[in-house]
OpenMM code with the backbone's topology and positions (N, CA, C; nanometers):
from openmm import Vec3, app, unit

residues = "MET SER PRO GLU PRO ALA PRO GLU THR ASP PHE ALA ASN GLU ILE GLU CYS GLU ILE ASN ASP LEU VAL ALA GLU HIS GLY SER GLU ARG ALA ALA LEU ARG ALA VAL LEU HIS ASP PHE ASN VAL LEU LEU ALA ASP ALA ASP ARG SER VAL SER ARG GLY TYR LEU ARG GLY LEU PHE SER GLN GLY ALA ARG PRO VAL ARG GLU PRO GLU".split()
positions = [
    Vec3(17.5289, -11.0963, 9.5071),
    Vec3(17.5513, -11.0249, 9.3832),
    Vec3(17.5631, -11.1284, 9.2708),
    Vec3(17.4963, -11.1017, 9.1575),
    Vec3(17.4984, -11.1966, 9.0459),
    Vec3(17.6230, -11.1744, 8.9612),
    Vec3(17.6792, -11.2826, 8.9098),
    Vec3(17.7990, -11.2681, 8.8258),
    Vec3(17.7634, -11.2027, 8.6929),
    Vec3(17.8617, -11.1352, 8.6361),
    Vec3(17.8430, -11.0715, 8.5050),
    Vec3(17.8301, -11.1794, 8.3980),
    Vec3(17.7369, -11.1631, 8.3008),
    Vec3(17.7273, -11.2618, 8.1928),
    Vec3(17.8531, -11.2583, 8.1058),
    Vec3(17.8841, -11.3708, 8.0484),
    Vec3(18.0009, -11.3806, 7.9611),
    Vec3(17.9789, -11.2958, 7.8363),
    Vec3(18.0855, -11.2392, 7.7800),
    Vec3(18.0706, -11.1579, 7.6587),
    Vec3(18.0059, -11.2344, 7.5440),
    Vec3(18.0319, -11.3648, 7.5328),
    Vec3(17.9703, -11.4438, 7.4254),
    Vec3(17.8190, -11.4464, 7.4420),
    Vec3(17.7732, -11.4557, 7.5681),
    Vec3(17.6294, -11.4577, 7.5952),
    Vec3(17.5665, -11.3243, 7.5580),
    Vec3(17.6341, -11.2161, 7.5921),
    Vec3(17.5834, -11.0835, 7.5558),
    Vec3(17.5727, -11.0688, 7.4048),
    Vec3(17.6751, -11.1134, 7.3336),
    Vec3(17.6755, -11.1028, 7.1880),
    Vec3(17.5641, -11.1876, 7.1280),
    Vec3(17.5477, -11.3102, 7.1767),
    Vec3(17.4422, -11.3979, 7.1259),
    Vec3(17.3048, -11.3383, 7.1543),
    Vec3(17.2877, -11.2809, 7.2713),
    Vec3(17.1609, -11.2183, 7.3069),
    Vec3(17.1337, -11.0967, 7.2175),
    Vec3(17.2376, -11.0191, 7.1911),
    Vec3(17.2230, -10.9030, 7.1030),
    Vec3(17.1824, -10.9455, 6.9621),
    Vec3(17.2430, -11.0525, 6.9119),
    Vec3(17.2092, -11.1031, 6.7785),
    Vec3(17.0639, -11.1489, 6.7753),
    Vec3(17.0214, -11.2205, 6.8776),
    Vec3(16.8819, -11.2662, 6.8834),
    Vec3(16.7852, -11.1492, 6.8837),
    Vec3(16.8174, -11.0443, 6.9570),
    Vec3(16.7318, -10.9254, 6.9593),
    Vec3(16.7270, -10.8584, 6.8217),
    Vec3(16.8430, -10.8519, 6.7540),
    Vec3(16.8465, -10.7939, 6.6195),
    Vec3(16.7618, -10.8754, 6.5226),
    Vec3(16.7693, -11.0080, 6.5329),
    Vec3(16.6893, -11.0941, 6.4459),
    Vec3(16.5412, -11.0719, 6.4718),
    Vec3(16.5026, -11.0665, 6.5984),
    Vec3(16.3624, -11.0436, 6.6328),
    Vec3(16.3138, -10.9090, 6.5796),
    Vec3(16.3956, -10.8051, 6.5925),
    Vec3(16.3589, -10.6727, 6.5409),
    Vec3(16.3448, -10.6750, 6.3890),
    Vec3(16.4356, -10.7454, 6.3221),
    Vec3(16.4323, -10.7531, 6.1762),
    Vec3(16.3063, -10.8234, 6.1278),
    Vec3(16.2711, -10.9338, 6.1914),
    Vec3(16.1500, -11.0071, 6.1537),
    Vec3(16.0269, -10.9225, 6.1822),
    Vec3(16.0253, -10.8526, 6.2948),
    Vec3(15.9111, -10.7667, 6.3272),
    Vec3(15.8974, -10.6526, 6.2256),
    Vec3(16.0095, -10.5979, 6.1841),
    Vec3(16.0076, -10.4869, 6.0886),
    Vec3(15.9570, -10.5304, 5.9516),
    Vec3(15.9959, -10.6509, 5.9073),
    Vec3(15.9619, -10.6962, 5.7722),
    Vec3(15.8396, -10.7866, 5.7664),
    Vec3(15.7918, -10.8337, 5.8794),
    Vec3(15.6669, -10.9085, 5.8810),
    Vec3(15.6793, -11.0592, 5.8726),
    Vec3(15.7873, -11.1100, 5.8166),
    Vec3(15.8067, -11.2554, 5.8092),
    Vec3(15.9555, -11.2853, 5.7998),
    Vec3(15.9888, -11.4099, 5.8294),
    Vec3(16.1290, -11.4503, 5.8215),
    Vec3(16.1811, -11.4418, 5.6788),
    Vec3(16.0964, -11.4803, 5.5842),
    Vec3(16.1374, -11.4781, 5.4437),
    Vec3(16.1640, -11.3345, 5.3956),
    Vec3(16.0780, -11.2418, 5.4332),
    Vec3(16.0982, -11.1019, 5.3943),
    Vec3(16.2226, -11.0442, 5.4613),
    Vec3(16.2475, -11.0827, 5.5854),
    Vec3(16.3668, -11.0357, 5.6557),
    Vec3(16.4929, -11.0898, 5.5889),
    Vec3(16.4905, -11.2164, 5.5528),
    Vec3(16.6045, -11.2760, 5.4844),
    Vec3(16.6279, -11.2104, 5.3487),
    Vec3(16.5208, -11.1808, 5.2773),
    Vec3(16.5329, -11.1128, 5.1482),
    Vec3(16.5995, -10.9759, 5.1662),
    Vec3(16.5605, -10.9034, 5.2706),
    Vec3(16.6191, -10.7713, 5.2964),
    Vec3(16.7673, -10.7825, 5.3312),
    Vec3(16.8032, -10.8814, 5.4115),
    Vec3(16.9434, -10.8997, 5.4487),
    Vec3(17.0267, -10.9349, 5.3260),
    Vec3(16.9774, -11.0252, 5.2425),
    Vec3(17.0510, -11.0633, 5.1220),
    Vec3(17.0639, -10.9465, 5.0245),
    Vec3(16.9596, -10.8661, 5.0134),
    Vec3(16.9661, -10.7480, 4.9270),
    Vec3(17.0754, -10.6535, 4.9758),
    Vec3(17.0758, -10.6245, 5.1062),
    Vec3(17.1766, -10.5347, 5.1612),
    Vec3(17.3172, -10.5919, 5.1436),
    Vec3(17.3319, -10.7217, 5.1615),
    Vec3(17.4612, -10.7867, 5.1448),
    Vec3(17.5107, -10.7713, 5.0012),
    Vec3(17.4230, -10.7918, 4.9046),
    Vec3(17.4617, -10.7792, 4.7633),
    Vec3(17.4959, -10.6358, 4.7273),
    Vec3(17.4245, -10.5394, 4.7855),
    Vec3(17.4563, -10.3987, 4.7611),
    Vec3(17.5947, -10.3665, 4.8162),
    Vec3(17.6251, -10.4163, 4.9357),
    Vec3(17.7570, -10.3920, 4.9937),
    Vec3(17.8679, -10.4570, 4.9119),
    Vec3(17.8435, -10.5780, 4.8606),
    Vec3(17.9431, -10.6444, 4.7767),
    Vec3(17.9684, -10.5669, 4.6483),
    Vec3(17.8621, -10.5191, 4.5858),
    Vec3(17.8767, -10.4424, 4.4619),
    Vec3(17.9542, -10.3138, 4.4887),
    Vec3(17.9267, -10.2502, 4.6007),
    Vec3(17.9974, -10.1278, 4.6359),
    Vec3(18.1448, -10.1564, 4.6620),
    Vec3(18.1730, -10.2670, 4.7279),
    Vec3(18.3128, -10.3031, 4.7549),
    Vec3(18.3867, -10.3332, 4.6255),
    Vec3(18.3206, -10.3965, 4.5308),
    Vec3(18.3845, -10.4261, 4.4024),
    Vec3(18.4217, -10.2987, 4.3279),
    Vec3(18.3388, -10.1965, 4.3402),
    Vec3(18.3684, -10.0703, 4.2717),
    Vec3(18.4725, -9.9882, 4.3460),
    Vec3(18.4870, -10.0109, 4.4758),
    Vec3(18.5717, -9.9255, 4.5577),
    Vec3(18.7188, -9.9655, 4.5587),
    Vec3(18.7486, -10.0895, 4.5278),
    Vec3(18.8848, -10.1381, 4.5428),
    Vec3(18.9396, -10.1845, 4.4086),
    Vec3(19.0584, -10.1421, 4.3787),
    Vec3(19.1251, -10.1864, 4.2580),
    Vec3(19.1805, -10.3259, 4.2802),
    Vec3(19.1364, -10.4201, 4.1990),
    Vec3(19.1860, -10.5572, 4.2136),
    Vec3(19.3349, -10.5662, 4.1807),
    Vec3(19.3813, -10.4854, 4.0874),
    Vec3(19.5239, -10.4829, 4.0559),
    Vec3(19.6056, -10.4332, 4.1736),
    Vec3(19.5539, -10.3344, 4.2429),
    Vec3(19.6238, -10.2834, 4.3606),
    Vec3(19.6325, -10.3916, 4.4677),
    Vec3(19.5245, -10.4658, 4.4869),
    Vec3(19.5249, -10.5710, 4.5883),
    Vec3(19.6254, -10.6807, 4.5541),
    Vec3(19.6439, -10.7093, 4.4274),
    Vec3(19.7379, -10.8138, 4.3849),
    Vec3(19.8794, -10.7605, 4.3686),
    Vec3(19.8960, -10.6304, 4.3846),
    Vec3(20.0283, -10.5721, 4.3666),
    Vec3(20.0603, -10.5418, 4.2219),
    Vec3(19.9585, -10.5412, 4.1356),
    Vec3(19.9770, -10.5131, 3.9935),
    Vec3(19.9109, -10.3802, 3.9590),
    Vec3(19.9598, -10.3176, 3.8556),
    Vec3(19.8978, -10.1946, 3.8089),
    Vec3(19.8766, -10.2057, 3.6591),
    Vec3(19.7659, -10.1537, 3.6124),
    Vec3(19.7323, -10.1625, 3.4704),
    Vec3(19.8257, -10.0768, 3.3877),
    Vec3(19.8708, -10.1321, 3.2753),
    Vec3(19.9512, -10.0554, 3.1815),
    Vec3(19.8624, -9.9484, 3.1202),
    Vec3(19.9087, -9.8269, 3.1188),
    Vec3(19.8346, -9.7191, 3.0564),
    Vec3(19.7233, -9.6616, 3.1400),
    Vec3(19.7076, -9.7068, 3.2611),
    Vec3(19.6022, -9.6530, 3.3466),
    Vec3(19.6333, -9.5087, 3.3846),
    Vec3(19.7604, -9.4828, 3.4036),
    Vec3(19.8026, -9.3459, 3.4338),
    Vec3(19.9038, -9.3063, 3.3272),
    Vec3(19.8970, -9.1827, 3.2847),
    Vec3(19.9948, -9.1401, 3.1844),
    Vec3(20.1360, -9.1450, 3.2420),
    Vec3(20.2282, -9.1912, 3.1609),
    Vec3(20.3677, -9.1979, 3.2036),
    Vec3(20.4276, -9.0582, 3.1938),
    Vec3(20.4865, -9.0140, 3.3017),
    Vec3(20.5486, -8.8808, 3.3012),
    Vec3(20.6886, -8.8940, 3.2433),
    Vec3(20.7091, -8.8180, 3.1409),
    Vec3(20.8400, -8.8204, 3.0767),
    Vec3(20.9282, -8.7136, 3.1414),
    Vec3(21.0560, -8.7465, 3.1586),
    Vec3(21.1462, -8.6476, 3.2194),
    Vec3(21.1562, -8.5243, 3.1313),
    Vec3(21.1649, -8.4103, 3.1940),
    Vec3(21.1718, -8.2833, 3.1193),
    Vec3(21.3130, -8.2432, 3.0935),
] * unit.nanometer
topology = app.Topology()
chain = topology.addChain("A")
for resn in residues:
    res = topology.addResidue(resn, chain)
    for name in ("N", "CA", "C"):
        topology.addAtom(name, app.Element.getBySymbol(name[0]), res)
């Protein structure tokens, strides 16, 4: 019986297969890299819009929310 491959080997093999599929889909390494960088930049832009930087730093903008006055 053959030993099970190490998880690192499986992960590395999976990455290699993904790279091969990406290059095959886009036709060249340069086009594949361009597609990956485009997707990365889109994700970064989306993350910038999704998270309040003040919230991450523990700060809140003055006047961002109306102050509720006691009735």
